C-alpha positions as CSV (number, residue, x, y, z in Angstrom):
1,X,7.9,0.2,-27.7
2,X,5.3,1.1,-25.0
3,X,4.3,4.3,-23.3
4,X,5.2,3.3,-19.8
5,X,7.4,0.4,-18.6
6,X,6.8,-0.6,-15.0
7,X,9.4,-2.7,-13.2
8,X,8.1,-4.5,-10.1
9,X,4.6,-6.1,-9.9
10,X,3.7,-5.6,-6.3
11,X,0.8,-3.5,-5.2
12,X,2.5,-0.2,-6.2
13,X,3.3,-1.4,-9.7
14,X,0.0,-3.0,-10.3
15,X,-2.0,0.0,-9.1
16,X,0.0,2.2,-11.5
17,X,-0.5,-0.2,-14.3
18,X,-4.3,-0.2,-13.8
19,X,-4.5,3.6,-13.5
20,X,-2.7,3.9,-16.8
21,X,-4.5,1.0,-18.6
22,X,-8.0,2.2,-17.8
23,X,-7.0,5.6,-19.3
24,X,-6.0,3.8,-22.5
25,X,-2.2,4.2,-22.0
26,X,-0.1,1.3,-23.4
27,X,1.8,-0.2,-20.5
28,X,4.1,-3.2,-19.8
29,X,4.8,-4.4,-16.3
30,X,7.7,-6.8,-15.6
31,X,9.0,-8.6,-12.5
32,X,12.2,-10.5,-12.0
33,X,10.5,-13.2,-9.9
34,X,9.8,-16.4,-11.7
35,X,6.4,-16.8,-10.0
36,X,3.9,-14.8,-8.0
37,X,4.5,-14.4,-4.3
38,X,2.3,-16.2,-1.8
39,X,3.3,-14.4,1.3
40,X,1.0,-12.3,3.5
41,X,3.6,-9.6,4.0
42,X,1.8,-6.2,3.9
43,X,-1.5,-7.3,5.2
44,X,-3.7,-4.2,5.4
45,X,-5.4,-1.6,3.3
46,X,-6.2,1.6,5.1
47,X,-9.2,3.7,4.5
48,X,-7.8,5.9,1.8
49,X,-6.4,3.0,-0.2
50,X,-9.9,1.4,0.0
51,X,-11.4,4.5,-1.6
52,X,-8.7,4.3,-4.3
53,X,-9.5,0.6,-4.9
54,X,-13.2,1.5,-5.3
55,X,-12.3,4.1,-7.9
56,X,-10.2,1.5,-9.7
57,X,-13.0,-1.1,-9.7
58,X,-11.5,-3.5,-7.2
59,X,-13.0,-2.4,-3.9
60,X,-15.8,-5.0,-3.7
61,X,-13.4,-7.8,-4.4
62,X,-11.0,-6.6,-1.8
63,X,-13.7,-6.2,0.8
64,X,-15.0,-9.7,0.1
65,X,-11.5,-11.1,0.8
66,X,-10.7,-9.2,3.9
67,X,-12.0,-8.5,7.4
68,X,-12.9,-5.2,9.2
69,X,-12.8,-4.3,12.8
70,X,-10.8,-7.4,13.8
71,X,-10.6,-8.1,17.5
72,X,-7.1,-8.1,19.0
73,X,-6.9,-10.5,21.9
74,X,-4.0,-9.7,24.2
75,X,-2.4,-12.1,26.6
76,X,0.1,-11.8,29.5
77,X,1.7,-14.9,30.9
78,X,-0.4,-17.0,28.5
79,X,-3.7,-15.6,30.0
80,X,-6.1,-13.5,27.9
81,X,-6.3,-10.1,29.6
82,X,-8.0,-7.8,27.1
83,X,-9.8,-7.5,23.8
84,X,-9.8,-4.5,21.5
85,X,-11.6,-4.2,18.2
86,X,-9.7,-2.2,15.6
87,X,-11.6,1.0,14.9
88,X,-14.4,-0.6,16.8
89,X,-15.9,2.8,17.9
90,X,-16.2,4.0,14.3
91,X,-19.1,3.6,11.9
92,X,-19.3,4.7,8.2
93,X,-20.5,8.3,7.7
94,X,-21.7,10.1,4.6
95,X,-18.3,11.6,3.9
96,X,-16.2,8.6,5.0
97,X,-17.6,5.4,3.6
98,X,-15.0,3.2,5.4
99,X,-14.9,3.2,9.2
100,X,-12.2,0.6,9.3
101,X,-9.1,-0.5,7.3
102,X,-9.2,-3.9,5.7
103,X,-7.1,-6.9,6.9
104,X,-6.1,-8.8,3.7
105,X,-2.9,-10.7,2.9
106,X,-0.7,-9.1,0.3
107,X,-0.8,-12.1,-2.0
108,X,-4.6,-11.7,-2.3
109,X,-4.4,-8.0,-2.9
110,X,-1.9,-8.6,-5.7
111,X,-4.1,-11.3,-7.1
112,X,-7.2,-9.0,-7.2
113,X,-5.1,-6.2,-8.9
114,X,-3.7,-8.6,-11.5
115,X,-7.2,-9.8,-12.3
116,X,-8.4,-6.3,-12.9
117,X,-5.3,-5.5,-15.0
118,X,-6.0,-8.5,-17.2
119,X,-9.4,-7.0,-18.0
120,X,-7.5,-4.4,-19.9
121,X,-5.4,-7.0,-21.7
122,X,-2.2,-6.4,-19.7
123,X,-0.4,-9.2,-17.9
124,X,2.6,-9.3,-15.6
125,X,5.7,-10.5,-17.4
126,X,7.4,-12.8,-14.9
127,X,11.1,-13.7,-15.0
128,X,11.9,-10.4,-16.6
129,X,14.6,-8.6,-14.8
130,X,15.7,-5.1,-15.8
131,X,19.5,-5.0,-15.5
132,X,20.5,-1.9,-17.4
133,X,18.8,1.1,-19.0
134,X,19.5,4.5,-20.6
135,X,17.3,7.5,-21.2
136,X,17.3,10.5,-23.6
137,X,14.9,13.2,-24.6
138,X,12.7,10.8,-26.4
139,X,12.4,7.9,-24.0
140,X,14.0,5.1,-22.0
141,X,15.6,1.9,-23.4
142,X,16.1,-1.0,-21.0
143,X,18.0,-4.3,-21.2
144,X,16.6,-7.4,-19.6
145,X,18.7,-10.2,-18.0
146,X,17.9,-12.5,-20.9
147,X,19.3,-10.0,-23.5
148,X,16.0,-8.6,-24.7
149,X,15.5,-4.9,-24.9
150,X,12.4,-2.8,-24.3
151,X,11.8,0.8,-25.1
152,X,9.3,3.2,-23.4
153,X,8.4,6.8,-23.2
154,X,8.7,6.6,-19.4
155,X,10.0,4.1,-16.8
156,X,8.4,3.7,-13.4
157,X,10.6,1.9,-10.8
158,X,8.4,0.0,-8.4
159,X,11.0,-2.6,-7.7
160,X,11.3,-2.4,-3.9
161,X,13.7,-1.1,-1.3
162,X,16.7,-2.6,-3.0
163,X,15.6,-1.0,-6.3
164,X,18.0,-1.7,-9.2
165,X,16.8,1.4,-11.0
166,X,17.4,3.7,-8.0
167,X,20.9,2.4,-7.4
168,X,21.8,2.7,-11.1
169,X,20.6,6.3,-11.1
170,X,22.8,7.1,-8.1
171,X,19.9,8.6,-6.2
172,X,20.6,9.1,-2.5
173,X,18.7,6.8,-0.1
174,X,19.6,8.2,3.3
175,X,18.4,6.8,6.6
176,X,19.1,4.0,9.0
177,X,18.9,0.3,9.4
178,X,18.5,-1.3,12.9
179,X,20.5,-4.5,12.3
180,X,19.8,-6.1,15.7
181,X,16.2,-4.9,16.1
182,X,14.4,-7.4,14.0
183,X,11.4,-9.7,13.8
184,X,10.7,-13.1,12.3
185,X,7.6,-13.4,10.2
186,X,5.9,-16.1,8.3
187,X,2.7,-17.8,7.1
188,X,1.8,-21.0,9.0
189,X,-1.1,-23.2,9.7
190,X,-2.2,-23.1,13.4
191,X,-5.1,-25.5,13.8
192,X,-6.9,-25.2,17.1
193,X,-6.8,-21.4,17.5
194,X,-10.0,-19.3,17.2
195,X,-9.8,-17.4,13.9
196,X,-12.2,-14.7,15.3
197,X,-9.2,-13.1,17.0
198,X,-5.8,-11.7,16.2
199,X,-3.9,-13.4,19.1
200,X,-1.1,-11.3,20.7
201,X,1.0,-12.8,23.4
202,X,3.3,-10.3,25.2
203,X,5.8,-11.2,27.9
204,X,8.6,-9.3,29.5
205,X,11.1,-11.3,27.5
206,X,9.4,-11.5,24.1
207,X,6.2,-11.8,22.1
208,X,4.5,-13.8,19.4
209,X,1.4,-12.8,17.4
210,X,-0.8,-14.8,15.1
211,X,-3.2,-13.0,12.7
212,X,-5.9,-14.9,10.8
213,X,-7.2,-14.2,7.3
214,X,-10.8,-14.9,6.0
215,X,-11.0,-17.9,3.8
216,X,-7.4,-18.9,4.3
217,X,-6.1,-21.7,6.6
218,X,-2.8,-19.9,7.1
219,X,-2.1,-17.3,9.8
220,X,0.6,-14.6,9.7
221,X,3.1,-15.2,12.6
222,X,5.2,-12.3,13.9
223,X,7.6,-12.7,16.8
224,X,10.8,-11.5,18.3
225,X,13.5,-13.9,17.1
226,X,15.4,-16.5,19.0
227,X,19.0,-15.5,19.7
228,X,22.3,-17.4,20.0
229,X,24.7,-17.3,22.9
230,X,26.2,-14.1,21.7
231,X,22.7,-12.4,21.4
232,X,22.6,-12.6,17.6
233,X,19.2,-13.2,16.1
234,X,18.6,-16.7,14.6
235,X,17.0,-17.1,11.2
236,X,13.3,-17.9,10.8
237,X,12.4,-21.5,10.7
238,X,9.4,-23.7,11.5
239,X,11.1,-25.2,14.5
240,X,11.9,-21.8,15.8
241,X,8.3,-20.6,15.2
242,X,7.1,-23.5,17.3
243,X,9.5,-22.9,20.1
244,X,8.5,-19.2,20.3
245,X,4.8,-20.1,20.2
246,X,5.2,-22.7,23.0
247,X,7.2,-20.3,25.1
248,X,4.8,-17.3,24.9
249,X,1.4,-18.7,24.1
250,X,1.5,-21.7,26.4
251,X,-1.4,-23.4,24.4
252,X,-0.8,-27.1,24.5
253,X,-1.7,-29.2,21.5
254,X,-1.4,-26.4,18.9
255,X,1.2,-27.4,16.3
256,X,2.4,-25.0,13.7
257,X,2.7,-26.6,10.3
258,X,2.9,-26.0,6.5
259,X,5.1,-22.9,6.3
260,X,4.1,-21.1,3.1
261,X,6.5,-18.2,3.4
262,X,8.9,-16.8,6.0
263,X,11.4,-14.0,6.4
264,X,13.4,-11.9,8.9
265,X,12.3,-8.3,9.0
266,X,14.7,-5.5,10.1
267,X,13.6,-2.0,10.6
268,X,14.9,0.1,7.7
269,X,14.0,3.8,7.5
270,X,15.2,5.5,4.3
271,X,13.9,7.9,1.7
272,X,15.2,8.8,-1.8
273,X,16.2,12.4,-2.3
274,X,14.5,12.5,-5.7
275,X,11.4,10.8,-7.0
276,X,11.8,11.9,-10.6
277,X,14.9,11.8,-12.7
278,X,14.1,12.8,-16.3
279,X,11.8,10.2,-17.7
280,X,12.2,7.8,-14.8
281,X,10.1,7.8,-11.6
282,X,10.5,6.1,-8.2
283,X,7.4,4.9,-6.4
284,X,6.6,2.7,-3.3
285,X,9.5,1.1,-1.5
286,X,11.9,2.1,-4.3
287,X,11.4,5.7,-3.1
288,X,10.9,5.2,0.7
289,X,11.0,2.4,3.3
290,X,10.0,2.7,7.0
291,X,8.9,0.6,9.9
292,X,5.9,-1.6,9.7
293,X,4.1,0.3,12.4
294,X,0.7,1.3,11.2
295,X,0.9,-0.8,8.0
296,X,1.9,2.3,6.0
297,X,4.3,0.9,3.5
298,X,2.0,-0.8,1.0
299,X,-0.6,2.0,1.4
300,X,1.9,4.8,0.7
301,X,3.1,2.9,-2.4
302,X,-0.5,2.5,-3.7
303,X,-1.1,6.2,-3.2
304,X,2.2,7.1,-4.9
305,X,1.1,5.1,-7.9
306,X,-2.4,6.6,-8.0
307,X,-0.9,10.1,-8.0
308,X,1.7,9.3,-10.7
309,X,-0.7,7.3,-12.9
310,X,-3.3,10.0,-13.7
311,X,-0.5,12.5,-14.4
312,X,1.3,10.2,-16.8
313,X,-2.0,9.4,-18.5
314,X,-2.9,13.1,-19.1
315,X,0.6,13.9,-20.4
316,X,0.7,10.9,-22.7
317,X,-2.8,11.7,-23.9
318,X,-1.8,15.2,-24.9
319,X,-4.1,16.8,-22.3
320,X,-1.3,18.3,-20.2
321,X,2.3,19.5,-20.5
322,X,5.4,17.7,-19.4
323,X,5.7,19.9,-16.4
324,X,2.7,18.3,-14.8
325,X,5.0,15.3,-14.0
326,X,7.1,17.5,-11.7
327,X,4.2,17.7,-9.3
328,X,4.5,14.0,-8.6
329,X,7.7,14.6,-6.6
330,X,6.4,17.9,-5.4
331,X,3.4,16.3,-3.8
332,X,4.6,12.8,-2.8
333,X,8.1,13.5,-1.4
334,X,6.7,15.5,1.5
335,X,4.1,12.9,2.2
336,X,6.8,10.2,2.3
337,X,8.8,12.3,4.7
338,X,5.7,12.7,6.9
339,X,5.1,9.0,6.8
340,X,8.6,8.2,7.9
341,X,8.2,10.5,10.9
342,X,4.7,9.1,11.7
343,X,5.8,5.4,11.6
344,X,8.8,6.2,13.9
345,X,6.4,7.8,16.4
346,X,3.9,4.9,16.2
347,X,6.6,2.3,16.6
348,X,7.7,4.0,19.8
349,X,4.1,4.1,21.0
350,X,3.8,0.3,20.5
351,X,7.1,-0.5,22.1
352,X,6.1,1.5,25.2
353,X,2.5,0.3,25.2
354,X,3.1,-3.4,25.1
355,X,5.1,-3.1,28.4
356,X,1.7,-2.8,30.1
357,X,-0.6,-5.9,30.3
358,X,-3.6,-5.6,28.0
359,X,-2.0,-3.4,25.4
360,X,-1.1,-4.6,21.9
361,X,-0.7,-3.3,18.5
362,X,-3.7,-1.1,18.7
363,X,-1.3,1.4,20.3
364,X,-0.2,2.2,16.7
365,X,-3.7,3.3,15.6
366,X,-4.4,7.0,15.2
367,X,-6.5,8.9,12.6
368,X,-3.2,9.6,10.8
369,X,-2.8,6.0,9.7
370,X,-6.0,6.2,7.7
371,X,-4.2,8.8,5.5
372,X,-7.6,10.5,4.9
373,X,-6.0,13.7,6.2
374,X,-3.2,13.7,3.6
375,X,-3.4,16.7,1.4
376,X,-1.5,18.7,-1.1
377,X,-2.4,22.3,-0.3
378,X,1.2,23.3,-0.9
379,X,1.1,21.9,-4.5
380,X,1.3,24.2,-7.5
381,X,-1.9,22.5,-8.7
382,X,-3.9,23.4,-5.6
383,X,-4.8,27.0,-6.5
384,X,-6.2,29.5,-4.0
385,X,-9.4,27.8,-2.8
386,X,-9.7,27.3,1.0
387,X,-9.7,23.5,0.7
388,X,-7.8,23.1,-2.6
389,X,-5.6,20.1,-2.6
390,X,-7.6,18.3,0.1
391,X,-9.4,15.0,-0.2
392,X,-13.0,15.5,-1.4
393,X,-15.5,13.8,0.9
394,X,-18.1,11.3,-0.2
395,X,-21.8,12.2,0.1
396,X,-25.2,10.9,-1.0
397,X,-26.7,12.9,-4.0
398,X,-30.3,14.1,-4.0
399,X,-31.0,12.4,-7.3
400,X,-29.5,9.1,-6.2
401,X,-26.0,7.7,-6.1
402,X,-22.9,9.0,-4.3
403,X,-20.4,11.7,-5.0
404,X,-17.5,9.2,-5.1
405,X,-19.3,7.3,-7.9
406,X,-19.5,10.6,-9.8
407,X,-15.9,11.4,-9.3
408,X,-14.6,7.9,-10.2
409,X,-12.6,7.6,-13.4
410,X,-9.5,8.9,-15.1
411,X,-11.0,12.3,-16.1
412,X,-11.3,15.6,-14.4
413,X,-14.7,16.4,-12.9
414,X,-16.3,19.8,-12.4
415,X,-19.1,20.0,-9.8
416,X,-21.6,22.6,-11.1
417,X,-23.9,24.0,-8.3
418,X,-25.7,26.3,-10.8
419,X,-22.9,28.6,-12.0
420,X,-22.7,26.9,-15.4
421,X,-19.9,27.3,-17.9
422,X,-18.0,25.4,-20.5
423,X,-14.8,23.3,-20.0
424,X,-12.2,21.6,-22.2
425,X,-12.8,18.3,-23.9
426,X,-12.3,15.4,-21.5
427,X,-13.7,17.2,-18.5
428,X,-16.9,15.8,-17.0
429,X,-19.4,18.3,-15.7
430,X,-21.8,17.2,-13.1
431,X,-24.7,19.5,-12.2
432,X,-25.8,19.2,-8.6
433,X,-29.1,20.7,-7.4
434,X,-32.2,19.9,-5.4
435,X,-33.8,16.7,-6.7
436,X,-31.5,16.3,-9.7
437,X,-28.1,15.0,-10.6
438,X,-26.9,14.3,-14.1
439,X,-23.7,14.3,-15.9
440,X,-22.6,15.3,-19.4
441,X,-19.3,15.5,-21.1
442,X,-18.4,19.0,-22.1
């Protein structure tokens, strides 16, 4: 018996597990894979996810493993025609500590999260596939593929776009799949290219891109697939990667080798019609999938988990009623719908932009993809304040430190600017005033 069973140990499931474990909630996290993935897959943390990682205690490790403001070098006909630094015109400000997202391979993000989770004594249970489950008013009982059973007060399905849990629940997952509009993707060695750049070769008849990662000798390759005589896309392979590279990059002597992971990506835009079904919750790709434009998939899942985690922790800790959990769907379902619309718009912008020489994937970037503007002012939790439900800014404090450091943690925090008052147990009160800043637990 555990308080929360999480199925799926990607960034969404791991973020949820850490959010719960640091609050002292017993949690188990299982994954059907026999080993941890080594693919780069979702390769970027946006500014809001970086703030969340700071709160969870993994921000420094992520920053040390990633790169900011990477320069995109765009080519036409094999010739470099333009450079563009991602968020190159931005600098950190007192209220926004991160001027750039972070380019980091997903395997490394997951590794960092697993290491933090292990500090709480929780480890991913590999080779553990949930094949059946039932719930009642007291909890959820699941059956694993090897015949074992596990019971929990709640089940969080973070098991991806093909979610076993979502399908078994019969939750609608409406949307579309563009079967012929696809991309081959993989991690390869590409010795001889300058790793200071994300190289993007665009031609009238196709494209290939190679993105480097700090401290890693593998690059992520993305390209339009080769096609057969009938126009059907051919599967990803090292030989195909090399032919595509030679065709569009025209860089003699560069050989692609040592494929660590490869896949074919098809645009899939779908969203569940419910995120909570009794004691079961859907998060991340299990709840919504969309195009890769803007790198929103992994980030939206991380932010789902962060939202759900603190609410489960307060309910399980006896500090809130069961109806608090309804606000997870209330808040995150509209955000998911907005994200689907945004990524569709950004994908169109990229498709149109790359037709012009010198334009690359920077066409996807707007302030929206930072998700710093995401808010919940419609939520029943927001109250009547003019900015209730909005992201709190960071700021330096007169007595030293920063506001985000004060707000960090699983508790509620009240900022006292001199009004005073008493608050329930578990609420941190921080007095802010000229020349002083101190905290006490009410």
